[in-house]
C-alpha positions in Angstrom: 55.4 70.8 187.9 53.5 70.1 191.2 54.8 73.2 192.9 53.9 75.4 189.9 50.4 73.9 189.7 49.7 74.6 193.3 50.4 78.3 192.9 47.2 78.5 191.0 44.1 79.3 193.1 41.7 77.6 190.6 41.3 73.9 190.2 43.7 72.9 187.4 44.1 69.9 185.2 46.8 69.4 182.6 46.0 67.1 179.7 47.6 66.2 176.3 45.8 66.4 173.0 44.2 63.0 173.6 42.4 64.3 176.8 44.7 62.1 179.0 45.3 63.7 182.4 49.0 64.4 183.0 48.7 66.3 186.2 46.4 68.3 188.5 46.7 70.5 191.5 45.6 70.1 195.2 42.8 72.6 194.8 41.2 70.5 192.1 41.5 67.3 194.2 40.4 69.0 197.5 37.6 71.2 196.3 36.2 69.7 193.1 36.8 66.0 192.8 38.8 63.7 195.1 38.7 60.6 192.8 41.1 61.7 190.1 44.1 59.9 188.7 46.8 60.6 186.2 46.6 58.6 183.0 42.8 58.6 182.9 40.8 60.6 180.3 39.3 63.9 181.5 36.0 63.1 179.8 35.6 60.1 182.2 35.3 62.3 185.3 34.4 65.8 184.1 31.7 67.1 181.8 30.1 70.4 180.8 28.1 71.3 177.6 30.8 73.1 175.7 33.7 70.7 176.6 34.4 69.7 172.9 34.2 73.4 171.9 36.7 74.3 174.6 39.1 71.6 173.4 38.8 72.6 169.8 39.4 76.3 170.5 42.4 75.5 172.7 43.8 73.2 170.0 44.1 76.0 167.5 45.5 78.6 169.9 42.4 80.3 171.2 41.4 80.6 174.9 38.0 79.3 175.9 36.4 81.1 178.8 32.8 80.7 180.0 30.6 80.4 183.0 28.8 77.1 183.1 27.7 74.3 185.4 30.4 71.5 185.5 29.8 68.0 186.6 32.7 66.5 188.6 31.5 63.0 188.7 28.0 63.4 190.1 28.7 66.7 191.8 27.5 69.8 190.0 29.4 73.1 190.6 28.9 76.5 188.9 32.2 77.3 187.4 34.1 79.8 185.4 36.0 77.5 183.0 39.1 78.6 181.2 40.8 76.2 178.7 44.1 77.1 176.9 47.0 75.5 175.2 50.7 76.1 175.8 52.6 72.8 175.0 49.9 71.1 177.1 46.2 71.8 177.5 45.3 73.6 180.7 41.8 73.3 182.2 41.1 75.8 184.9 37.9 75.7 187.1 36.9 78.6 189.4 34.0 77.9 191.7 31.5 80.7 191.3 28.6 79.1 193.2 28.6 81.9 195.8 28.6 84.6 193.1 25.7 82.9 191.4 23.8 82.6 194.7 24.4 86.3 195.3 23.3 87.2 191.8 20.1 85.2 192.1 19.4 86.7 195.6 19.8 90.2 194.1 17.4 89.3 191.3 14.9 87.8 193.8 15.2 90.9 195.9 14.5 93.3 193.0 11.6 91.2 191.9 10.1 90.9 195.4 10.5 94.6 196.2 9.2 95.7 192.8 6.1 93.6 193.2 5.4 94.7 196.8 5.8 98.4 195.9 4.0 98.4 192.5 0.8 96.9 193.9 0.0 99.6 196.5 1.3 102.3 194.2 -1.1 101.2 191.5 -4.0 101.1 194.0 -3.2 104.6 195.3 -3.0 105.9 191.7 -6.4 104.5 191.0 -7.9 105.9 194.1 -6.5 109.4 193.4 -8.1 109.3 189.9 -11.4 108.5 191.5 -11.1 111.2 194.1 -10.1 113.7 191.4 -13.2 112.9 189.3 -15.8 115.6 190.0 -18.6 113.1 189.5 -17.5 111.1 192.5 -19.8 111.7 195.5 -18.2 113.3 198.6 -18.8 110.3 200.9 -17.0 108.0 198.4 -14.1 110.4 198.1 -13.6 110.1 201.9 -13.7 106.3 201.7 -11.2 106.2 198.8 -8.9 108.7 200.6 -8.9 106.4 203.7 -8.1 103.4 201.6 -5.3 105.3 199.7 -3.8 106.3 203.1 -3.9 102.7 204.3 -1.9 101.7 201.2 0.6 104.5 201.8 1.0 103.3 205.4 1.7 99.8 204.0 4.4 101.2 201.8 5.9 103.1 204.7 6.0 99.9 206.8 7.8 98.0 203.9 10.4 100.8 203.7 10.9 100.7 207.4 11.4 97.0 207.4 13.9 97.1 204.5 15.9 99.9 206.2 15.8 98.2 209.6 17.0 94.9 208.2 19.8 96.7 206.3 20.9 98.5 209.4 20.9 95.2 211.5 22.7 93.2 208.8 25.4 95.9 208.5 25.9 95.9 212.3 24.9 99.6 212.6 22.3 99.1 215.2 23.4 100.2 218.7 21.2 98.7 221.5 20.1 100.9 224.4 19.5 98.9 227.5 17.1 99.8 230.3 14.6 98.3 232.7 11.5 97.4 230.7 8.0 96.6 232.1 7.1 93.5 230.2 3.4 93.6 230.8 3.2 97.2 229.7 5.2 96.5 226.6 2.9 93.6 225.7 -0.2 95.7 226.2 1.2 98.5 224.0 2.0 95.9 221.3 -1.5 94.5 221.5 -3.0 98.0 221.1 -0.8 98.9 218.1 -1.9 95.7 216.4 -5.6 96.4 217.0 -6.1 97.4 213.4 -5.2 93.8 212.5 -7.1 91.8 215.1 -10.2 93.8 215.4 -11.4 93.3 211.8 -10.9 89.6 212.2 -12.6 89.6 215.6 -9.6 87.8 217.1 -9.3 87.8 220.9 -5.8 88.6 222.3 -5.0 87.3 225.8 -2.0 88.5 227.8 -0.7 86.4 230.6 2.0 88.4 232.4 2.7 89.6 235.9 2.5 93.4 236.0 5.6 93.5 238.1 7.7 91.6 235.6 10.7 93.6 234.4 13.6 92.7 232.1 16.8 94.7 231.6 17.2 94.8 227.8 16.7 97.0 224.7 13.0 97.9 225.0 12.8 99.2 221.4 14.2 95.9 220.0 12.0 93.8 222.2 9.0 95.8 221.2 9.7 95.2 217.5 10.2 91.5 218.2 6.8 91.2 219.9 4.9 93.3 217.3 6.3 91.3 214.4 5.5 88.0 216.1 2.0 89.2 217.1 1.4 90.5 213.6 2.2 87.1 212.1 0.0 85.3 214.7 -2.9 87.5 213.8 -2.3 87.3 210.1 -2.3 83.5 210.0 -5.2 83.1 212.5 -8.7 82.2 211.5 -11.5 84.8 212.0 -12.9 84.7 215.6 -9.7 83.0 216.7 -7.6 83.5 219.8 -3.9 84.5 220.3 -2.2 84.2 223.7 0.8 86.2 224.7 2.6 84.8 227.8 5.5 86.1 229.7 7.2 84.6 232.7 10.5 84.9 234.7 13.1 82.2 234.4 16.5 82.0 236.1 18.5 84.9 234.6 16.0 85.5 231.8 12.4 86.3 230.8 10.5 84.0 228.4 7.9 85.5 226.1 5.7 83.2 223.9 3.0 84.0 221.4 0.6 81.2 220.5 -2.1 81.1 217.9 -4.5 78.4 216.7 -4.4 79.3 213.0 -3.3 77.6 209.9 0.2 76.7 211.1 3.3 75.9 209.1 4.3 72.7 207.4 7.2 70.9 209.2 9.5 70.9 206.2 9.2 74.7 205.9 10.0 75.5 209.5 13.8 75.6 209.1 13.5 78.4 206.5 11.0 80.7 208.1 13.7 83.1 209.4 15.2 83.6 205.9 14.8 87.0 204.2 11.9 87.0 201.6 10.9 83.4 202.5 7.2 83.0 202.7 5.7 79.7 203.7 3.0 78.1 201.6 0.3 79.1 204.2 0.5 82.7 202.8 -1.1 81.7 199.5 -3.8 79.9 201.3 -4.7 82.8 203.6 -4.0 85.6 201.1 -1.6 87.1 203.7 0.4 90.0 202.3 4.1 90.8 203.1 7.6 90.4 201.8 8.8 87.8 204.2 10.9 90.3 206.2 9.2 90.2 209.6 10.8 87.0 210.9 14.2 87.9 209.4 14.0 91.1 211.4 13.1 89.2 214.5 16.0 86.9 214.1 18.5 89.7 213.9 16.9 91.6 216.8 17.2 88.4 218.9 20.9 88.3 218.0 21.3 91.9 219.2 19.7 90.9 222.6 21.6 87.6 222.7 18.1 86.1 223.0 17.1 82.6 221.8 14.1 82.1 219.6 12.3 78.8 218.9 9.2 77.9 216.9 6.8 75.0 217.0 3.9 74.5 214.6 1.4 72.0 213.6 0.0 72.5 210.1 -3.7 73.5 210.3 -3.6 73.6 214.1 -1.4 76.7 215.0 2.0 78.0 215.9 3.9 78.9 219.0 7.0 81.1 219.0 9.1 81.5 222.1 11.8 84.1 222.8 14.1 83.7 225.8 15.6 87.1 226.7 18.6 87.3 229.0 17.8 89.6 232.0 21.0 91.6 232.3 19.9 93.2 235.5 19.6 89.8 237.1 23.2 88.9 236.1 24.6 92.1 237.6 23.2 91.3 241.1 
């Protein structure tokens, strides 16, 4: 019987009508529960809500099949459980944890995207109705037009982030390497983010040698810097300071962005590069976003074979450092 049992991919237990375990396969022992012995009752080591229903159905010739959490001792595993009778009672357990995680991730994705899109769409719709109203003064129409445009720009950015992340995760991005003036790139990133730091009256300082170059993908590096700078500004206090530093290392260039804002709690740091993850500081600052920026940064760093690290003290600030290999240096 052992050889036959081990042809089955699922974890399998064979019992008699008294729930006594007669046999089991290697998959069950290796992947579900190691402490299992023949001659013991299945109820002593395995439980799930419908276990009695499963036994009753199998006893009268029906096949029981359901997705349910199963406890193997103290270990909880999401399973697809099948119980049937053919001389003996066969209990099959298929681990569907990964499928459940994917299903939940898809649900979270749809919820997050729907929320982020519906908010600006609703705002734009309201602004357009005000603009259309003939009783609205001309100067107010201009104001609402600008505000509607700002919301559309936000939507465009969200779409760009989603498409870029999809492209990176599907390995479709093809880097284009060239010699990049680091100081110039940082200045351009600062200027692009001016619409964020000027309203908060944040000072942006750049410490970089104007002759510092790195041989890398300039477009990817620019997106890394703008995303990190955007976050630094977003989580900084008004009238705060953000410092961007760049320096040459042996065979690489190090870029760091440091703020003195609200910071990130230590327990949340390991998760900040996950898609859609937003640290608790976002609710305290009212910062908007889908939690895609750092996920993009992570993938772009992988494209450049760069190393990224983050240090943060809650309420005191955050420093993110990216170490980019200088391919031109290596070729010399």
